[in-house]
C-alpha positions in Angstrom: -0.2 -0.1 0.0 1.2 3.5 -0.8 1.2 6.3 1.1 -1.5 8.7 1.4 -2.7 11.5 3.3 -6.0 13.1 4.9 -8.9 14.3 2.8 -9.0 18.3 3.4 -12.1 20.0 4.9 -13.5 20.4 1.3 -12.4 17.0 -0.1 -14.2 15.5 3.3 -17.0 17.2 2.6 -18.0 16.3 -0.7 -17.3 12.8 0.0 -19.7 13.3 2.9 -22.3 14.3 0.6 -21.8 11.4 -1.5 -21.7 9.1 1.6 -25.2 10.5 2.0 -27.0 9.8 -0.9 -25.6 6.3 -1.0 -26.9 5.8 2.8 -30.4 5.5 1.5 -31.9 4.2 5.4 -30.2 7.4 6.7 -28.9 4.8 9.8 -25.3 6.0 9.1 -24.1 2.7 7.4 -24.1 1.1 3.8 -25.5 -2.4 3.6 -27.4 -4.5 0.8 -30.5 -2.7 1.2 -28.9 0.5 0.1 -27.1 -0.6 -2.1 -29.9 -2.2 -3.9 -31.6 1.3 -4.0 -28.9 2.1 -6.3 -26.7 -0.4 -8.1 -28.8 -2.3 -10.7 -27.8 -5.9 -11.5 -30.1 -7.2 -13.1 -28.3 -7.1 -16.4 -25.0 -8.6 -15.1 -23.7 -11.3 -17.0 -22.8 -13.4 -14.1 -26.5 -13.0 -12.7 -27.7 -13.6 -16.2 -25.9 -16.8 -16.3 -26.9 -17.6 -12.9 -22.9 -18.1 -12.0 -24.0 -15.3 -9.0 -27.1 -14.4 -7.2 -27.9 -10.7 -7.0 -26.7 -10.8 -3.2 -23.7 -12.2 -4.6 -22.9 -9.2 -6.7 -24.1 -6.5 -4.3 -22.1 -7.9 -1.7 -18.5 -7.9 -3.9 -19.8 -4.3 -5.1 -20.0 -3.3 -1.2 -16.6 -4.9 -0.2 -14.6 -2.1 -2.0 -15.6 -0.1 0.6 -16.4 -2.5 3.2 -12.4 -2.7 4.4 -12.0 -1.7 8.2 -14.4 -4.1 9.4 -15.6 -6.4 6.9 -19.5 -7.0 8.3 -21.7 -6.3 5.3 -22.0 -2.3 6.4 -19.8 0.8 5.4 -19.1 3.1 7.7 -18.4 6.7 7.2 -14.8 6.1 7.9 -14.6 3.3 5.2 -15.7 5.5 2.7 -13.6 7.9 3.7 -10.8 5.9 3.5 -11.6 4.4 0.3 -11.8 8.2 -1.2 -8.2 8.8 0.4 -6.9 6.9 -2.4 -8.7 8.4 -5.3 -7.8 11.6 -3.6 -4.2 11.0 -3.4 -4.3 10.3 -7.6 -5.9 14.3 -8.1 -4.1 17.1 -7.3 -6.8 19.5 -7.8 -9.3 19.9 -5.2 -12.3 21.3 -8.0 -11.3 18.3 -10.1 -11.4 16.2 -7.2 -15.1 17.5 -6.7 -15.8 16.8 -9.8 -15.2 13.5 -10.1 -17.4 12.6 -7.1 -20.0 15.1 -7.9 -20.2 13.2 -11.4 -19.9 9.8 -9.8 -22.5 10.5 -7.3 -25.0 12.5 -9.4 -24.6 15.4 -7.0 
């Protein structure tokens, strides 16, 4: 793992906005219920072939953020940790904000 810094206040604020949008139930964590509301796997080739179930595919996608405590739930801290990696590769705050607002349709 490479070195990375913390999110500055501007970047943290936009990541927190994205998390709030992702957290459809508003309970402070993102889980399968939240994910099912924003990520449609119905046309996924592995679902259509029967190789994976909907929940298996959703869990795979959720696992990219569920890293601090792998429990099937993504906390704000885990979400921010993920975006520290993204942030480290983007020098400009405005471009980082563009990336996040575009990805999450904020």
